[in-house]
C-alpha positions as CSV (number, residue, x, y, z in Angstrom):
1,X,-3.5,-12.9,-13.4
2,X,-5.3,-11.5,-16.4
3,X,-2.1,-9.9,-17.6
4,X,-0.2,-13.2,-17.3
5,X,-3.0,-15.0,-19.2
6,X,-2.9,-12.4,-22.0
7,X,0.9,-12.5,-22.2
8,X,0.9,-16.3,-22.4
9,X,-1.8,-16.3,-25.1
10,X,0.2,-13.8,-27.2
11,X,3.3,-16.0,-27.2
12,X,1.3,-19.2,-27.8
13,X,2.0,-20.6,-24.4
14,X,-1.1,-22.6,-23.4
15,X,-1.4,-22.6,-19.6
16,X,-4.4,-24.3,-18.1
17,X,-4.5,-22.5,-14.8
18,X,-2.9,-19.3,-13.5
19,X,-2.6,-19.1,-9.7
20,X,-2.6,-15.8,-7.7
21,X,-2.2,-14.6,-4.2
22,X,-3.6,-11.5,-2.3
23,X,-2.0,-10.5,1.0
24,X,-2.1,-7.8,3.5
25,X,1.3,-8.9,4.8
26,X,-0.2,-11.1,7.4
27,X,-3.4,-12.5,5.9
28,X,-3.3,-14.5,2.7
29,X,-6.0,-15.5,0.1
30,X,-5.4,-17.7,-2.9
31,X,-7.0,-17.6,-6.4
32,X,-7.0,-19.7,-9.6
33,X,-7.9,-18.5,-13.0
34,X,-9.0,-21.1,-15.6
35,X,-10.2,-19.5,-18.9
36,X,-12.6,-16.7,-17.8
37,X,-13.5,-18.3,-14.5
38,X,-11.7,-17.3,-11.2
39,X,-11.9,-19.6,-8.2
40,X,-11.3,-17.9,-4.8
41,X,-10.4,-19.9,-1.8
42,X,-12.6,-18.4,0.8
43,X,-10.5,-19.4,3.7
44,X,-8.1,-16.9,5.1
45,X,-4.6,-18.0,5.9
46,X,-2.5,-16.2,8.6
47,X,1.0,-17.6,7.8
48,X,2.7,-19.0,4.8
49,X,3.2,-22.3,6.7
50,X,-0.6,-22.8,6.3
51,X,-0.4,-22.7,2.5
52,X,-0.3,-26.5,2.4
53,X,-3.9,-26.3,3.5
54,X,-5.0,-24.5,0.3
55,X,-7.5,-26.6,-1.6
56,X,-7.9,-26.2,-5.4
């Protein structure tokens, strides 16, 4: 996420939020980077079909 932020800054592409995902293959966590602040959804999701429940 930080690399994506730095890349976009270098090419003058102003993106408000960068979203990320961490997975073990079965469990999923979702993140959002705004500026220098990262928000982590503390819920743990067990299938991609639950991704509609992610709240940011």
